[in-house]
N, C-alpha and C positions, 0 to 999 in steps of 0.2 A: 591644493596640496600636491606636492610631488615627493616621491620617495627615491632616494639615491642609495645604491648599494655598492659595496666594494670599498677599496681603500681610497679615502679622500683626505686631503690636508686642509685644515682650517687656515684660511689666509687672514681673515679679520672677522671680528664680531663687534657690534655696537648696539646699545640699547639702554634699557633702564629696568629697575625693579621698583614698583610702586605698590600701593595697596588698592585693592578693588573689593568692595563689600567687606572690608576689614581683614582680607587675606592677601598674602603676597601675590603680585601679578607680574610675571616676567614678559617683557616685550623686547625681543632680540632680532636683529638683522644679522645675517651671516653671509660670508663669501667663502666658498670652498673650491678646491681644484681636484680633478681626477688624475689618474696616472698618466694621461696624455696632456696634462697641463691645461685642460679646458676648465674654464671658471664658470661657476654658477652662484647666484645669489638670490636672497629673498628673506622672508620671515622664517625664523627657526621655531618650529612647533614641537619637535621631539628629536632627540639624538642619542645615539649610543657611542660613547667615546672609548676606544679600546685601550689606549695607553694613558696619555696625559692631555690636559688642556691648560694652557697658560693664559691667564687673563689678569687684567688690572681693574679694580673697582675704585671709584671715587665716591666716598661716603659723605653725605651732607648732614648737617645738624638739623634734624627734624624729620617729619614724615610727609610724603606726597601721596595723596589718595587720588582716585579717579572718580569723576562724577559724570553721569549721563548728560549729554547735551542733546536735548530733544530736537533742537533746530537742525543739527548736523546728523544726529542719529548714531553717535558713537560716544564711548566714554573718554573723556579728556582728562589730562592731568590737572589737578587743582593745586597750584603752587602758592596760593595766598597764605601768608603767615610764615613762610620759610625764612629762617634767619640767614 
């Protein structure tokens, strides 16, 4: 985890919102730039946005949950049954 302070501009975010143990689970990647135009990217765990954030969501018909894959050791999206 890294913490960035100061004025940053969001350049791009991408990711998904699924269900994990029946609750919403947000998985986002972000790219930001500082006042010197240096760019940083990675997983977004927490953010405070001081003015606005403009984003686009694509909503699917159905729900995607996550299930633990013991072979890999992480929770993976279960997309079976999505229309």
